[in-house]
N, C-alpha and C positions, 0 to 999 in steps of 0.2 A: 367506637364503643369501647369503654374501659373494661379491663379484665378484673373480675372480682377477686379479692384477696381471700385466701384460705389458709388454714393452719397446716394443711398437708404439704408434704414436699412434692417437687415436680415428679419424682418417681412414683409416689402414691397417687398422684392425680391422673396418670396415664391409664389407658385401658389395659388391664392385665390379661395375659394369655391364659386361657383355661387349661386345666390340668389334662393330662393324657386320658382319653376316653371319657371326658367329662364335658357336657354341654355348657355353654356360657349362658347365664341368666343375669340380666342387669338388676341392680338393686333399685327397685322402683320406690322403695319406702324411704330412702335417704335423699339427701340434697342432690339435685340435678341441675346442670347448666341449661339455661333457656336460650333457644335460637328462634324465638317467635318472629323476629324481624325478617328472617329468611323464609318464613312460612312453614316451618316444620320443627319438630322437637326431636332431639337426638338423645337416646339413653346413654347414661354414663356408667362406668364400672363401679362396682362397690368400693366403698372407702374404708371397709373394715381393716383394722390394723393387722389382723391375722392372715389376710390374703396378700401375699407379697409375690414378687417375681421369682424369688428363690424357691418359695414353697411350690409354685406351679411348675417349676422345672426340675425339682429334685427327684421326681419319680421317673423311672425309665419305662419305655414301652414294654408291655407284657405283664406289668404288675397288676394284680386284681384289687379292686376297691369295692367295698360294700356300700350299700345305700346309707347305712348308719354313719359311715365316715365321711359322707359328702358334706363339704363345708357350707353348701348353699341350701341345705335342708331347712335351716331355721328361718330362711327368708319367707316372708308372707307375700304370695302373689296377689296383685291387684287387678281388677278388670280393666281391659283396654278398650277405648272407644274405636270402632271401625265404621267404615263407610262403604256401602255396596257400589261396585262399579259395573257398568254394563259390559258384558263380554259375550262372544258367540256361544258360550256354554250356558249362561243364565238368561240371555235375551236373544235367542236365535232368530226371532222375527225381525229384529232391527238389522241383522246382518244378512238376511236371506237374499235380498235383491241388490245388495251393494255392488257386487261385481258385474251385474248385468246392465247397469246404467251406462248409457252412451254419453261420453263426455264430449261436449261440443268443441270442435277444433277452433282455436282462436284465429281471427283474421289479422295476420301480422301486417297486412298492407293497409289497414285502417289507421289513418294518422292519429285518431283519438283512442287507440287501443291502450289500456292502462299499462304503465311500465312494470307494475308488480307481477304481471303475468309473463314477462319476457325472461328468457334464460340468461340473465346477466349475473355474473358471479357476485354473490352477496358479501363475501369476505374481502374481495379486492375492489376497492372504491376508486381505482385509478381511472376506470372508464368514465364514471360520472365526474370525477375531478377534472379530467381533461375536457369532457363535454361542456361542463359549466364554465371552466376556466377560459375556453375559447370564446364563449358568448359574453364573458364579463367585460372584455375590452381593456383589461389591465395588462400592460405590456409584459410584466413578469409572468403572469398567468398564461398569456398567449404563448410565450416561449415554452413554458412548461408543457402546455397542452399539445402544441404542435410536435414537440420532441417525442412525447410519449405516444401520440397518435401515429406517428411514422413507424414506431416500433410495433405498436399493436396491429396496425394494418399490414405490416410485413410478416409478422409471426402468427397472428390469429385472424387472417383475412377471411378464412372460411367460416368463422364464427361471429365476426364483427359486422352487424347489419344496420342499415340506416333506420329501419322501422323501430329499432330499440332506442334510438336517440333522436327525438324530434328536433328539427331545425339544424341538425348537424351538417347535412349536405349543403343547405342554404348558407350556413355560416362559413363553411370552408370555401364555397365559391365566392362569397362576398369578400372574404379575406384575400383570395387569389386575385380578385378584380382590382386590388390596390396597385397592381402593376401599372395600370393606366395612370394613376396618380404619380407613380414614380417616374414614368416616361414622359408624361405631358403636364403634370401638375393639376389635372382635373380628376375629381373623385366622382364616381358613379353614384347616382341616387336610384334606389330600387323602388319601383312603383308597382303596387299590387292592386290598386283600385282602378278599374277600367274607366271610371267616370272622371278621373283626374287627367289633365293634359300632360302629354309627354313631348311637347314641342321643344323644350330646352335640350341642349346638346348633351348634357350629362345625365339625362333621365332615361332609364331603361324600363321597358314594359316587361316586368319579370313574371307576369301572369301568363302571357301568350307569346312573348318574344317580340323583339323590336325589329320590324321589317326594314326600316331604313338605317340599321345600325352601321352598315358599311359607309353610308354617306356621313354619318356622324363621326366615324373614325377618321375619315379624310379631313374633317374640319379641325381635328385636334392636332396641334403642332407638337412635334417631338422635341422635348427639351433635354433628353438624356444624352450626355456626351458619348462619343464613339471611342474614346480612349479607355484604357484599362484601369485607370486610377479610380478608386472608390473610397468614399468616406466610410467611417464606421457605421453611421446611420444608414447610408445607402446599402451597404453590405448586409446589415441586419434586416432591413425591410425586404430585400430580395431573397434572403434566406427564408424568411417567414412565408413569402409567396410561394417559393419553390416547395417548401414542406407542405403547404396546404394543397397545392396541385398534386404532389406526390401521394398524399393520403387519399385524395379523390381517385387517382389512377389505381392505387392498390385495391381500394374498396370496390370499384366497379368491375374488377376482374371476376367478382362473384356475380353470377347471373341475376340473383335476386336483387342485389344492390343496383345493378344497371337498370333493371326493370323499374325499381322503385323511383330512382331519381329521374328516369325518363318520363314517368307518369305524373308524379306529384311535384316535380320542379322543372317541367319541360321548358317553360318560358325562360327562366333564369339559366337553365343548362344550355340552351341555344345561344343566348347572349354571352355566357361565360366562354363557350368554345370559340365563338366568332372573335371575341376580343383577344383571346390568347393565340389563336392561329394567325391573326394579323398583326402580331407584335413586330416591332422593327427588327431587321435582320442584324442582330448583334450577337456575338458569341455568348455573352453572359445571359441572354434570354433564350438560347437554343434549347436548353434542358426543359424549360417551361413549355415551349412549343411542342417538343417531342411528347411530353406527357399529355398535353392537351389532345394531340392526334391519337394517342393510345386510348384516351377516354372516349373520343369520337368513334373509334373503331368498335368499342364495346357497346356504346349507347345508341348508335344510329340504327341498330337492329330493331329498336322499339320506337323509332321516330319516322314520321312522314316527311316528305320533302316535295319541292316543286321547283320550277325553273328559276324563280326569283327568290328562293330561300337563301338568306345570307350565309347560312352554314354550308349549303351545297356550293355556292359560288366560291366561298373561301377554300373549300377542299379542292375544287377544280383548279383554282389558281395555284395551289401547292404543287400541281403536276409540272409546272414550269420551274420549280425550285432547282437550284444547283446542288442541294443537299439530298443525297440518296435516301436517307432515313425519312425525310419529309415526303418524298415521292411514294415510297412503299407504304407508309402509314396512311397517306391520303387515298391511295388506291384501295386499300382494305376498307377504309371508312366509307368510300363512295359505293363500293359493291355490296356493303352490308345494310344499306338503307332499306328499312321495312321488311327485312327477310324473316323476322320473328313475329310479324303481324299477320293475323288471319284475314282481315279484310283488305280490300284494295286490289288493284289490277297491275301491280308491279311498280317499278320506279319510272314514272312518266317524265322525270326531269332530264333523262338521257336524250330525249328527243330534241333538245335545244343545244346540244353540245356543238361547239364551233368546229369548223373544218380544221384549223391549225391544231386544236386539241386532239382530234381524231387521228390526224397524221402523226402527232407526237406519240400517241398511244400505240400506233402501228410500229413506230421505230423502237419502242420498248420491247416488242416481240422479237427483235433481232439481237437482243442481248443474251446470247447463249450462255455466257460466263456468269451472268448475274441471275441466279435462280429466283431470288425474291422479287425483283422487278419484273421478270418474265412471267412468273406465276401470278402476280397481282394484275398485270396487263391482261392476261388471259381470263382472269375472273371478271374483269370489266367487259371484255368482248363477249363472254358468255351471257352476261346480263343484257348487253346492248343488242345482241342478235336474237334475243327472244321475241322482239317485235318485228314483224315484216316491214313496217314503215321505216324502221331504222336501217334494215338491210338495203332497202331501195335507195335510201339517202346515201348510204355508204358506197353503193355502186357508182355513184356520180363523183365520189371523192377519190376512191382507190380503185385501181384496175383489178377487178376480182380474178379473171382467168389467168392473169400473168403475174400478179403480185401477191394478193392476199391469200387465196386458196392454196397455191403452191407452198407458201410459208407455213400454213397450218398443217399441210400434209407432211412437210419436212419435220415438224415438231412431234409427229406420231412416234418417232423413235428416240425422243429425248430421254436421257438417263436409262436407256435400254442396256441390259446386261446379257451377254451370250450365255445360254444354257443349253444343255444337251440331255436328250432323253433316249434311252436305249431299250430295245425290246429284243430279248434273246429268242431266236428262232430255233436254235439247235445248241444244246449244251456240249461242251468239250468232253471227250472221253480219252483217257490215257490208259496205257497198258498196265495190267495189274502188276503188283510187286512180285518179284521172283519168290518162289516157295522154298527154294533151297539156298543154303549158304554156299558161296563159291569155294571151290577147292583151292588150296594154296599150291602154286607151282613150286617145283624143287628149288629153283633159284630164289624165289621169295622166301621160302621156308628157311633156307640157309641164312639169308640176311636177317630174318626175324630171330633166329636162334642165337645170333651174336649179341642181341640186346638183352638187357636185364629187366626184370619186372619192377614197376608196373609199365615201363616204357614199351615192352614187347607186346603186352595185351592192347595198349592204346594204339600202337602202330598197326597191329593186326586188325583192329576195329576200323581204322581209317582206310585200310587197303581192301576191306571186304564189305563195308557198310557205308551208308550215307544218310544224312538227315533228310527226313520226309515227314511232315506234320500229319499226313493222312494215313501213315502206315504204322505198324506195330509188330513186335515179335515177342514170343514168350521167353521168359527168363530162363526156363529150363532148357529150351532149345539152344539159346545163346551160350549158356554155360557148358552144355554137352559138346557143342562145336568147338569151343575154346579148349576144353579139356582133352578131347580126342586128338587135337592137333599138336598140343604142346606138353601133355602130361607124360612124364617118364616113369614107368613102373619101378625102375631101379633106385629112384630117389624117394625118400620119405616125403609124403605129401604131393608127389608128382612134380615138384618144382614149379608149380603154378600157384596163382593167387587163390585164396579161399573164395567160396561163392559170394559171400557178403561183400568182400573187398572188390571182387571183380565187377559186381553189379554197380557198386559205387563208382568204380573207375569208368564205367560206361557213361554215367552222367558227367564225369569230369572231362571225358573226351569229346562228347557232343553236348553242347550247351542247351539244346532244346530237347534232349532226351530225358524222359522222366520215368522212374519206376512207379508203377501203379498196381493196385489190386482191384480187380473187377469181381464183385460178388455176384455169382450166378446161382441158379437153382442147385442146391446140394453141395456145391464146392466153390472155392474162390480161385480166380485165375490171376496169376502174377505175370505182368507183361512189362515190356519196355516200350513206351509210347514215343514216337517221333523219329524212328530210324527204320531202314529197310535194307535187305541184302542187295548187293550189286549183282549185275548179270555175270560179271567176271571179276577176278581179282585185279587190283590196281598196283602199280609200282609205287615206290616211295615218293616219286615225283608227281604222281597223280595221273599216269597214263595207263590205259587198260592193257592187260596181257593179251597177246594175240595167239590163238590156239590153231594148230594145224589140223585141217579137216580132210586130209588126204586119206582115202579109204584103201584097204588092202583087198586082195582077191579072195579072201575067205568068205564063207557063207554061214551065218550072215556076216556082212562086212564089218570091220572094225576100223575106226578112225585113229589116226596117229595121236592126236590130242596133246602133242608137246606144246608147251607155252613159251612165247618169246616176248621180250620187252619192247622190241622195235620192229617195224615192217621190214627193214633190211635183213634182220636176222631170220625172219620167217621166210623171206624170198630166197635167201641163200640155202636155207634148209630144204625147201621144196625142190629147187633146181638141182642141188647136189645129192640129196639123200633119196629123193623119190624119182626124179627124172634122170638121174645119173649123168648129168651134164658135166663136162670137163671145164674147169675155170680157165679163163683167158689170162693173158699177162696183165691186163689192166684190172685192178682190184674191183670186185663187184660185178664183173662181166664174165660171160660164159661163151664157149664155142658153140656155134649154131650150125655146124655143118650137117648136111643130110646124112641120115643113118643108112647103113647097108641094107637093113631089112626093117620092116615096119614094127617098131618097138615102142614108139611114143604115143601116149594117150593121156586123157585127163580123167583123173579119179577124185577130183576135189568135190567133196560133199555129194558123191554119187552123181556127178555130172554125166549126162547122156549124150554129150556132143559127138563122141566117136563110138557110141554103142552100136550103131548100125553099120557104119563104114569100117569100123575096126581100127587098129593102130595105124599110124602113119609114119612114113620115113622123113617127112618134112619137119625137121627139128625146130626151125624158126617159127613156123606156123603154130605148132603145138605149144611152144614156149610163150608165144604172144597170147594164145588163148588162155593158158594157165595164168598169165600175168593179170588178165582181166578179173580173176577171182581174188587176187591178192590186194591188200590195201596199199595205197600210194605211200611213197616215202615221206617221212615227217621232216618238214623244214627245220633248220637249226633255230632254236629260240622260240619255237611254237608253243603257245599256252596249252595247258591241259584241256581236253575236251569236256563238254558239259555231260553230266551224268543224269540228266533228267530222264524220266520215263517217256517212252515213245508215245506220240499222240496218235490214237487210232481214229478219232473223229474230230474234225475242226469245229471250233465254236463259231457259230454264225449269229451275228448281231446286226439288227437294223437300227440305225441311228438317225435321230431328228435333231436339227440344230435350230434354236429359237433365239429371238432377241426380245425378251420380255421386259416390259416397263414395270415400275414399282407397283406393288400391291400391299395391302395391310395384312394383319394377322388373320382376317376373315377371308382373304382372297379377293377383296374388292379393290379395283384400281383407284389410284389417286395420283396427283402430280401434274406436271405440265402436259405430258402426252395425253392423259385422260381429258384434261380441259380442252386441248386442241381438238380431240375427237368430238366433244360435245359442241364446240363452236361450229365445226363442219356440219354436224347434224342439224343445228339450228339454221344454218345457211341453206341447206338442202330443203328444209321444210318451208322456210319463209321466202325463198327467192321468187320473184315475180314470174308469171307464166308468159309474159310477152316475149317477142322475138328480139334478139340482139342483132341490130342492123349491120354492125361491123363484122359479125361472124356468120350471119345468115342462118343461125340456129336458135332454138329456144335457149333462154338464159341458163337454165339448169344444165342442159346438155353442153352448152358452150363452156360453162365453168368447170364441170367435172369430167368432161370427155378425155382431156389430156392427162388427167390425174388418176383415172380409173385403175390403170395398171399398178401404180404405186400404192393405191389404197388396198387393192387386192393382195399385193405382196406384204403389206403391213398386217393385213388380216391373217395371212398364212403364217407369218413368223412371230407375231406378237399375240400370244394367247391371252394376255391380260385385257386387251381391248376388243376381243372378238364380238362381244355382245353389241357394243356401241358401233363398231364398224359394220356389223351385219345390218343394223338398223339404217346406217347411212347408205349402204349399197342398195338396200331395198327401196329407200326413198328415191335415190338417184336413178335406178333402173325401172321405175314404175312406168309402164308403157303408156298409160292413159294420160300422162302429163305431157307427152310429146305430140 
């Protein structure tokens, strides 16, 4: 559309800003530009020459304007045409029941459900482009589609559903089936009409599945060479097949997609899986086979099977594979058959499993170091032992009392972890902290006075206090004790640290000591948390001072209370000063000759040993008795003793040791041990009641009699499996079965 020419400049043609405090009114009487092609008309600004951008901006805020000075007053307003619109205000009846209507939920599983109702991003057409490009058959479009479908199924797998893209699953599987053409040169023809014959080798019954597909595969010769050389065309075709299978694998991880493809493409899905699982054993095809087994694991939950089912036979044959990944995935797929279906009486195909396969599955239970294979084998045995007929058949293949049941009992402790449970019967009680700060002996005081502050206060704290997180002392008591011991009234300030610096020095001396304020009723209490006084002062080396407890003859008696740094000094003091023994020539020894008259007695801590008999003349006997009160001599190089508070009452704890197997966050058991317990329970319930001729006992008693002690021990030590093992023991020990 061409722009009409005007005489006005570009500046005059623009919408002008209204003046301050002035509403904008368009000039409806002059020329206006028409936009009728867009379905609406837009008012244009007035084109009067006196309305300019400068005139609109020359006035500052706060200036008053009168009505007579308004430049738009000369404009003549014209009537505007309006159209009434229904709103909740003017049409309440129309909106009264709008929110009460029940919107019918769409059936996403209906293959004819319109695409416009699906939640597909409207602005991103890559979904539809990839969908239609894959169906087009154009090589470039197929490459584009598969590349983007791999990305979409990997990143948006939880939103990417088959019901939103009809024939996408069928197209992917049809593209993946090109692997047969690559390997054999034969292209599959998909037949959906049941009235048409499918006798030809390359025709698949895609509606219900091809029952003789394994025979057809055997008739197809493999033309793919085993060497690793590949042409560009071969590499390109294999890449497309791998991408198509990978997209299927990613999408069926969503349960809705697995259910959809298992219901609406069940025939083609079966043939698709059978063809890919039976590919030639070449490294270049191994990825395709692994993805096919992953798809089978997710989809067999919604599929039925039977003994002659080609898919079942193919999965069973995978158990003999030398590839560990094939064995694990095949076990998972086999045990998942029909598990998500409400109807049916279980997996009846297990009744025809051959004897070598059953023996091989038992050997898999011996692989303790391979948890995945062991867990998959136990999943199979759980499904297999649900049927009493299968148990009776298994008894003729594997020796139950000697081989199978003991192995299951041994697995009850698989992945068990030692745990301990403690129950406190009596709490520990320790002696209370001393209420008084120990006095400083003369020798220690002399050593402390030789130090300067703040080292003197720190050393005094280390000699009289110790860290204890459960104890505390008031700051005023600590300060007064420090001041009374070291303050000199002849020196200004007493020669001691100020109170604030002293309290700070306490925290520097003891790392765990903290100055705190406890707000109580009426007043605040200032304390030092984390230290307590010692029972006696300690030397600089960390040994306690030993006090003499020899009492005199006064009434009431008074103790000597002299302090000594070592037991030897205390012993010499008692023998020389209190017992008046003469020293011998050998240092530290005293003469023990008998006294002429009874003068020797024991007054250590008011001892009553000679209170009745009176003093004795036997110097050696009395000296030996007094020595029993004195501490033993300290060996050279001995470490300082512990300064912990005395224990008044020992802590009594009862401990239980368990070997618990794994449980989830809800406390429910899982894993190999749990599966082994379920297998044993199935065997106990389904074992025949007939007599075992070789044992002379009923089969149930013959199988579990020798293992009962181990089962009970597992019940006692493994708390995770007590429910399952209780049920097992109740079934085994039911008297009416014998």
